[in-house]
N, C-alpha and C positions, 0 to 999 in steps of 0.2 A: 284310901277306896281303890289298888289295883284294879286293871282288866283283869278278869280269868283267861288264861292262857287260851284253852280252848276256843272262846267266843273270839279273839282276835284273831286263831289260826283259820278259825271260820269266813271270818270277812275278809281274811287275804284270801281264802277261796275262789271269794265271791268274784273277786276281779276289781271290787270296788274301794279299793283302800290304794287312794293314788298317793302321788309323791307329794301332795301338796298336803297330805294328810299324817303321812309318815313321818314331815317337821313336826306336826304337832305333837308325836308319840313321846317323842325328848322330856327328857324331866325339866323343870323348871329348876332356876337355881344358877349357883356359878355366880362368880366376882362381879359382873355384870348387872347383877339383878341390884335396881334401885330400894331404899328403903320406903316403901309406902305402899299402899294397895297395890293390888295384882287385879289388872281385869283380863280377862278370855273375850274376845272379841271373835262371834263366828257369823259368816255370809254364806249363803248357799252355792254363789258363785263369782270368780273375779270378773265384772261388769262394771262400768259406769255407772248404774241406779247406786247398787249398794255400794258401789268406793266411795259414792258421793255422801250415802248417810254416815259411813265410817268418818270420811274426813269433817260433817260437820260435829261429828259428837265427842273427836278429837280438839276440833277448835272451841266449842263448848268448856270442856275442861282445860285446855291451856288458857282461856281467859279466868279462869277461877285458879291459877295456880296452880295445877297440874303438869307437871315436863316431866315425859318418858327420860328414863334413866337418870331423873334427880330422885321424884318422890311420886310417881308411878310406873308403872311396868304395866306392856301389854304384849298379850298373846295374842297376834293377826292372825285368822286360819280361815279357809274356804273349804268346801263340802265338794268343791269341782262338780257341782251339779248331782252328786249320788247322794239319795236320803240317807243311806245306810250310812253315810260319813258322818251325817251330822250326830249320830248317836256315838260313833265312837268319840269324835273329836268334844262331845260334853262329858262324856266319860275320862275322859284326861284331864279335861279342866278340873274335876272333882279332883281326881288321883293329885292333881300336881295342886291342890291347893288353894284354888282363884279366891281374891274376896269378894268379887262381883262377876256375873257373865252378863257382857250385852251380848244379844241376841238379835242378829239383823237379816227381819224376811221369817214367813211363817212358820217353813221348816224346822230353821233353829230353833225356834220358839217351841215349837212341839218335841225336839229332842230334849228341850231345857228342861222343858214340864214333866218330862218321862222320866229325866235323869239326875236333876242335879235337886239337891236334897232342900228343905225349908229354910237350912242355916243360911243360905249363898242367896243374896239379891239378884235378882234376874230385872234387867232392864230391858226393853224388847223397841224398835222401829223399824218400818219398811215393812209391814204387816197389816196386810190385807184382813184377816180373821182369826183374832185373837182364841175366839170365844172356840175354833175348830181343833184349836191348838194345845185346847186344856187349861187355858190361864185364865179362864173366868166365866161370867155371865155376861150379857149386855145388859147395860152400857158400860160394864166395867167400874162402875161408883165403887165409894169405900164401903168395903163386906161384900164385894161380889166378886173378887177376885183373889186369886190364891195371896196368902199375906205376905211373901217376898217376893211380888214380882210387880212391876210397872212398867208403862211406857206408851206410844203415841200409835195410834191409831190409824191406819192409812188405806182403809180401804180405796181404791183408786177412783176418780170421779166418770166413772163409766157413764152416768146421766147426760153428762156434760160434753163428753166425747161425741157422744150420738148428737147433740144439739147441735154440736160445731160442724158434724157431717150434714146436716139438714143445713145449717148458714150455706153449705155453699150450693145444696142439690135440694132445695124446699118439697119435690120428691121424691125424696130418697122411698125407696119402700123395702130394700135387703141389705145385707150387710153379711160380710164374712169373717168366720170369728175362726182360731186354730188357739189348742190349747191341748194341753196336757191335764187328763180330768185325776191323773194319779196323785196329781200336787194338791194337798188341801185349800192353799189360797186359791187356786186357779180355779180349781170347780165353785168354792164360792162365788167368785166373782164373777162365772159366768152366768150364775144363776142369777146374779145383781144385775148384770146386764139383758138376761133375759128379761126380767120384770119391768126394768127400764126401758126396752124395745118394745115390749108389750102397749105400756102404756105409751108408748109415742106411735103406734100402729104401723111398726119397722118388725121385718121375719129378720131373724138373726137363721145364715147357714152357715151350721158348725162342722170341723172336719178335725178331728184327734189325731192327735201325736204323742208318743210316748218321748222324743228327745229332739234334739233341733236338728236332729241328720235328716229328720222325716218333714221338716217345716217346706220345705221349698215344694215338694211333691203334694203336698195338701194344698198349696197356695196355687199351685198349677191345677189341682182341683175344684177348687171353688172357682176360681176367674173362668173354667170352662163351662161352671152351672149359672154366671151370667151377674152374679153380685154385682152391685153398682159399689161397694166401696169394701176395703178392709178395714175392720176394727182390732185393736188389741186389748188386753186386757194383763194384769200383773201373772204373768205366767215364765217360766223358767225356761222354758223351751225357747219360745220366741224371742224372750231377751236375748237368748244367745243368737237365735236364728232369724234377729227380724231384717237382716239384711237380706235375706231369700224371699221374701214378703214384699219389700220396697222394690227388688230388683221385678218380680213378676208384676208388681204395679205400674212400674214404669213402661214398663214391654207391651201390657195391656191397654194400658193409658185408663187405670182402674184408680183411684183417690187411696188414699192408704193414712188413716189417724191412729197415733198412736196416745199412751197416757205415760208415755218417758221423753222425757223434754230431749236427754243427747240424740235420739233417733231422728232428729229432722236434719241432722249433718248428712244426713244418708239420700243419695241421688232416688227421688220413689216416693220419699215420707212426704206427705201433702202439708199435713198442722198436728200440732199434738197439743195436749191439755194434760195437766196433769198434777202433781205437788210437784215443789222445791225441794230435791232431796237431801240438798246440803241442810237444808231448814229445818226439816226430818229429825236427821240424827243430832242436830243443834241442840232441839227442844229435848229430845231423850239424856243429851249430855248435860243438859241443866238438871234432870232428873236424878243424873246418875251425882252430878255432885252433893243435891239434897241428902241423899240415898248415903255417901262417903263422911259427909259430915254429921251423919247420926240421923234422920231422919226416917223413918219406918216408911217401907213400900204398904204395909198395910193401911197406913193412915191417907195413901194416896189414892187418886181418880187417874185411871186411864184417860188421855190427850186426843181428842181425834186431832186429825187436821185438817185447818178450813180453807187457806189459801192457795189459790189454783194459780200457775201461770200460763199463758197460752204462744207458740210460738205458730210461726210457718215458711214455709219455704216456698220463695217467689217461683224460683229459676224450678223446680220440679210444676208449678201450678201451669208454668208458660210448657214446658216440655207436653205435659198431658191435656194440655187444651181447656184448662179449670180459668174461669175469672176470679178471683181471691175477692170477697166480698167487703162492702166498705168499713162494716161494721168489725170483721176481722183483721182490718189493714190499721183501725185504731188502737185496738185492745191488744195485738199481737206482736210480738218482738220478731222481726224478719231476717232471710236466712238467706 
């Protein structure tokens, strides 16, 4: 199923075809190919959260005896943050006759659902909204999803993020949210956040962006509106541009909360609560092992993540003049 030349050139003309994706266009094969299944792995960006998911996936396969270059082949790609690239890479996976696709994130899963035939199993992780990607209907039980797709559901615990912010400031009334509404995962999680905030009597002040380059200005705009905290959802623009949010938070002494654990290392990020991404990938890897051993995705249910981890940055708390509650100190890993 090769790419049509006109379609390929059309993508070239958009400027969306990154060097990373160009590497994906090489044909699979050659003397270095192992005798075993080939898994095409696609993530939206090269960033700590999806990278941790991928490492967890690979660790689960390794534990089951699948060694790259020996009895399994990995085609690892990222879309450089460009949605058109997800479709291009998925089409190349199909053309190169991979035995399985691992979609890391909602946009890669969405591309897989549009491109990958039902003869190829698709396993997903790091995914907020598999329904919006076309994988099935909630809650994703047996018979509620496409027969070739299965994975983990990782809608970020934004309600717990708001509760964490409230633990620092019980009188919290407004939070600032920056996100790209053009991303299906972001729009979905933004709605979940709005609903959770409404239940808690919190107003969400929103600023939309189209890419990570707009995040700094958006953060400055929100700071000027007098928000009491920044919160983050699963959004690729703010994954890449989170440093700008943390910078503004530090300068303006506004607490910044995130659902990505690695963000805690940035000065300005006060606290995080979210999934352990390595564990997410590991769970997806265990699912993949079952499929590789002959079990059909059709007979499996989607697996929601349930275990969260909390972290707090004591230095940031000191700089912005915030007292860390005793309950947070007891529960959180400290940086």
